C-alpha positions in Angstrom: 209.4 -23.7 19.4 206.5 -24.0 22.1 206.1 -27.1 23.7 202.7 -27.5 25.1 201.7 -30.1 28.1 198.1 -30.9 29.3 198.6 -29.2 32.4 199.6 -26.0 30.7 195.6 -25.5 30.0 192.8 -23.5 31.5 189.1 -23.9 30.9 186.5 -21.4 29.7 182.8 -22.1 28.8 182.0 -19.9 25.9 178.2 -19.6 24.4 176.4 -17.8 21.5 176.1 -14.6 22.6 177.7 -11.3 21.7 181.1 -10.5 23.9 180.5 -8.0 26.6 184.4 -7.2 26.0 184.0 -5.7 22.3 182.8 -2.4 21.7 181.1 -3.1 18.5 179.6 -6.4 19.9 181.4 -8.1 16.9 180.6 -11.9 16.0 183.3 -11.9 13.2 185.5 -15.1 13.5 188.5 -12.9 13.4 187.6 -10.6 15.9 190.2 -10.4 19.0 188.7 -9.1 22.5 190.8 -6.1 23.6 191.6 -7.0 27.5 194.6 -5.4 27.8 197.8 -7.2 26.3 195.7 -10.6 26.4 193.2 -11.7 24.4 190.5 -14.7 24.6 191.5 -17.5 22.1 190.3 -19.4 20.6 186.7 -18.5 20.5 183.3 -19.7 18.9 179.6 -19.5 19.2 177.5 -22.5 19.7 174.1 -23.5 20.5 174.8 -25.3 23.2 177.4 -24.4 26.1 180.7 -25.8 24.9 183.8 -25.7 27.2 187.7 -25.4 25.1 190.9 -25.6 26.2 193.1 -22.3 26.5 196.6 -22.6 26.5 198.5 -20.1 28.8 201.5 -20.5 27.1 200.7 -17.7 24.4 199.2 -15.5 26.9 195.6 -16.9 26.3 193.5 -16.1 29.8 190.0 -16.6 31.1 188.6 -13.9 33.0 185.5 -15.8 34.0 184.1 -19.1 33.2 180.7 -17.6 32.0 182.2 -14.6 29.8 180.6 -15.1 26.3 182.9 -15.5 23.6 183.1 -12.9 20.5 182.5 -15.2 17.7 181.0 -18.3 16.7 182.2 -21.6 15.3 178.7 -21.8 14.6 176.5 -19.1 13.2 173.0 -20.7 13.3 171.3 -18.6 11.2 168.3 -16.7 12.2 165.8 -18.0 9.7 167.2 -21.4 10.1 167.3 -21.6 6.2 170.8 -21.9 5.4 173.3 -23.9 7.2 177.1 -23.6 6.8 178.5 -26.6 5.3 181.8 -28.5 5.3 182.5 -32.0 2.9 184.4 -35.1 3.9 185.5 -36.7 0.9 187.0 -39.8 2.3 186.2 -43.5 2.6 182.9 -45.2 3.7 182.9 -47.6 6.8 180.0 -49.3 7.0 180.4 -49.6 10.9 180.6 -45.6 11.4 184.3 -45.8 13.0 186.1 -43.6 10.5 185.6 -41.9 7.1 183.1 -39.9 5.8 180.5 -41.1 8.6 183.0 -40.4 11.6 183.6 -36.8 9.8 180.2 -35.8 9.4 179.5 -36.8 13.2 182.1 -34.5 14.1 180.5 -31.7 11.4 177.2 -32.1 13.0 178.5 -31.9 16.7 179.9 -28.7 16.1 177.1 -27.1 14.1 177.8 -27.9 10.8 176.0 -29.4 8.0 178.1 -32.5 6.5 178.3 -33.4 3.2 179.6 -37.0 2.4 181.1 -38.0 -0.8 182.9 -41.6 -0.5 186.3 -42.2 -2.6 185.6 -45.9 -1.8 183.8 -48.4 0.6 186.2 -49.9 3.0 185.4 -53.2 4.1 185.6 -53.6 7.8 184.1 -53.7 11.0 185.5 -53.7 14.8 188.5 -56.6 13.9 189.5 -54.4 11.2 189.8 -53.7 7.7 189.3 -56.6 5.1 189.5 -54.7 1.9 188.8 -51.6 0.3 187.0 -50.7 -3.4 187.4 -47.6 -5.0 184.3 -45.3 -6.1 184.3 -44.7 -10.1 185.9 -41.5 -11.3 182.7 -40.7 -12.8 180.5 -41.6 -9.8 182.9 -39.4 -7.3 182.7 -36.4 -9.7 179.2 -36.8 -10.4 178.3 -37.0 -6.3 180.7 -34.1 -5.3 179.0 -31.4 -8.0 175.6 -32.4 -6.9 176.2 -32.6 -3.2 177.5 -29.2 -3.1 176.2 -27.1 -5.8 174.7 -24.1 -4.2 175.7 -24.6 -0.9 177.7 -22.5 1.7 180.8 -24.8 1.7 183.2 -23.7 4.6 185.9 -26.0 4.6 187.1 -29.6 2.7 188.4 -32.7 4.9 190.0 -34.9 2.2 190.8 -38.7 3.6 191.3 -41.7 1.8 191.7 -41.2 -2.1 192.3 -44.4 -3.4 193.7 -43.6 -6.8 195.2 -41.7 -9.5 191.8 -40.9 -11.0 189.9 -39.6 -7.5 193.0 -37.8 -6.6 192.6 -35.9 -9.8 188.7 -34.9 -9.4 189.5 -34.1 -5.9 192.5 -31.6 -6.7 190.1 -30.2 -9.7 187.2 -29.8 -6.8 189.4 -28.3 -4.8 191.0 -25.5 -7.2 187.3 -25.0 -7.9 186.7 -23.5 -4.6 189.8 -21.6 -3.7 189.8 -19.9 -0.5 188.2 -22.4 1.8 190.3 -24.4 4.2 191.5 -27.9 3.2 192.6 -30.2 6.0 194.2 -33.3 4.0 194.6 -36.8 6.3 196.6 -38.8 4.1 195.3 -42.3 4.8 197.7 -45.0 3.0 196.9 -47.8 4.9 194.5 -49.4 7.6 195.4 -50.3 11.3 196.2 -53.5 10.0 198.4 -52.6 7.2 195.9 -53.6 4.2 196.9 -50.5 1.5 194.1 -48.2 0.6 195.7 -46.3 -2.0 197.8 -47.1 -5.0 201.9 -46.2 -5.3 200.4 -43.7 -8.1 198.1 -42.5 -6.1 200.6 -41.4 -3.3 202.9 -39.7 -6.1 199.7 -37.8 -7.0 198.6 -36.4 -3.9 202.5 -35.0 -3.5 202.1 -33.3 -6.9 198.6 -32.4 -7.2 197.0 -31.9 -3.4 199.7 -30.8 -1.0 200.3 -27.5 -2.7 196.4 -26.9 -2.5 196.0 -28.0 1.5 195.7 -25.7 4.2 197.0 -28.3 7.0 198.3 -31.7 6.1 197.9 -34.3 8.8 200.1 -37.4 8.0 200.7 -39.9 11.4 204.4 -40.9 11.5 204.2 -43.6 9.3 202.6 -42.2 6.7 205.2 -39.0 7.0 207.8 -41.7 6.3 205.9 -42.9 3.3 206.1 -39.2 2.1 209.9 -38.2 3.0 211.4 -41.9 2.4 212.4 -41.7 5.7 211.9 -43.6 8.9 210.3 -41.4 11.9 210.3 -42.7 15.5 211.4 -39.8 17.7 210.2 -36.1 17.9 213.4 -34.6 16.4 212.8 -37.0 13.5 209.1 -35.9 13.0 210.0 -32.1 13.1 212.5 -32.7 10.5 209.6 -34.8 8.4 207.5 -31.9 9.0 209.9 -29.0 7.5 210.2 -31.6 4.4 206.6 -32.1 4.2 206.0 -28.2 4.6 208.2 -27.7 1.6 205.8 -29.6 -0.6 203.6 -26.8 -0.4 200.9 -27.1 2.2 200.7 -24.1 4.4 200.6 -26.2 7.6 201.7 -29.6 8.5 200.9 -31.5 11.8 202.8 -35.0 12.1 200.7 -37.1 14.7 202.7 -38.7 17.2 200.9 -42.2 18.2 203.3 -44.0 16.3 206.2 -42.6 17.9 208.5 -44.3 20.7 207.3 -43.1 24.2 204.2 -40.8 25.0 202.7 -39.3 22.2 203.8 -35.9 20.7 202.5 -34.2 18.1 204.5 -31.9 16.1 202.9 -28.8 14.2 204.8 -26.6 11.9 203.8 -23.6 9.9 207.0 -22.5 8.1 208.2 -20.2 11.1 207.7 -22.1 14.1 207.0 -25.5 15.9 204.3 -26.3 18.1 204.8 -29.7 19.9 201.8 -31.2 21.9 202.1 -33.8 24.5 199.7 -35.8 25.7 199.2 -39.4 27.2 199.0 -42.5 25.5 195.9 -44.6 26.3 196.1 -48.3 26.6 193.5 -49.2 23.6 193.5 -49.3 19.7 191.1 -46.5 18.7 189.5 -47.0 15.6 188.8 -43.5 13.2 191.4 -41.5 15.3 193.2 -40.1 12.3 189.7 -38.8 11.1 188.6 -37.5 14.6 191.1 -35.4 14.6 191.3 -33.8 10.9 187.6 -33.3 10.9 187.7 -31.6 14.3 190.2 -29.2 12.9 188.6 -28.3 9.8 185.7 -27.2 11.9 187.9 -24.7 13.8 189.6 -23.5 10.4 186.1 -23.1 8.9 185.0 -21.0 11.6 187.9 -18.7 10.7 190.7 -19.4 13.3 194.4 -19.4 12.5 195.7 -22.5 11.8 197.8 -22.6 15.0 195.0 -21.6 17.4 192.7 -24.4 15.3 195.6 -26.9 16.0 195.9 -26.0 19.8 191.9 -26.3 20.1 191.4 -29.1 18.6 194.3 -31.0 20.5 192.2 -30.3 23.7 189.2 -31.4 22.6 190.5 -34.5 20.6 191.9 -35.7 23.9 189.2 -35.3 26.1 187.2 -37.2 23.1 189.4 -40.2 23.5 188.7 -40.6 27.0 185.0 -41.3 25.7 186.0 -44.4 23.8 183.4 -47.7 23.7 183.1 -50.7 22.0 180.6 -51.9 19.6 181.5 -55.8 20.4 183.0 -57.9 22.8 186.7 -57.6 21.2 188.1 -55.5 18.6 188.8 -52.1 18.1 187.2 -49.0 20.6 185.2 -46.3 18.9 184.4 -42.7 19.7 181.7 -40.4 18.6 181.3 -37.1 18.9 177.8 -36.9 18.5 177.1 -39.1 21.1 176.1 -37.8 24.8 178.7 -39.3 26.6 181.4 -38.2 23.6 180.0 -34.7 23.7 180.2 -34.5 27.5 184.0 -35.6 27.5 185.0 -33.6 24.9 183.2 -30.7 26.4 185.2 -31.5 29.8 182.1 -31.9 31.8 
């Protein structure tokens, strides 16, 4: 088990050029720089200069702050005709704090084209959710088909799924796109407790979607519902991660925002645990689960391993939370990866 702390990180500035350390000038996402016994990871190529946190705990190093990286999180096409895309199938939040709008905000910021297919409309604002209304199964299926036909789809992020009809349609779509990473953020209820999915829907998630998921990212409350056990400590979160892993996903992240004490996110891939400690913010921030999972799918879509993607996501996500802002005098805080302030914070500038 590895315990990663915020102080265990070094910074490296990655820009979109071929790596000087690779003899073949490779730009493949899976390439590893042969720097002795160490390597630079995770790595990506971006249109702008982007700073990522690299953990020392796995031997990652930064030889120079301006060493270009091998690979691309973004592979900008030379002719600018074809962009790689990531799909979000989640709820529509008109206040732009969560769901598909929050997701595509992240996708575009990381250089992927964002495709947004609403599973439901969540009636909400800075004061919280009032109610939710599911999309019809036919509308959801037709939108999925039309929006993704002929698209270079590199990742799928799933959020609120409302009911069994939507879940079956989502499962069928994922089945028809095998080989693409899937991040499933199983949102069962809003922060104020209003339910966003039916009981049959939760059962359908377990039977139809968990086994098709690359990384499942429940918070402690959602993990409690999935396992049927109350989760409030790190040890309980670790046990829950193992139990949820047995349901089929390739990896599980039990997010620790609802745990006692400072948050600790628990990653489990069937072999080892990685625990990520972080500080607790004295603010209620809207859309944190969406922000985390949409960032994670960007790293997976770039070809990084689930563990490397998790570590990179944690660093970028924690910095993003530092850029929180309000859109009203009271109510929830919001974040935006695409905002100028948000990008500065996420990039560590």
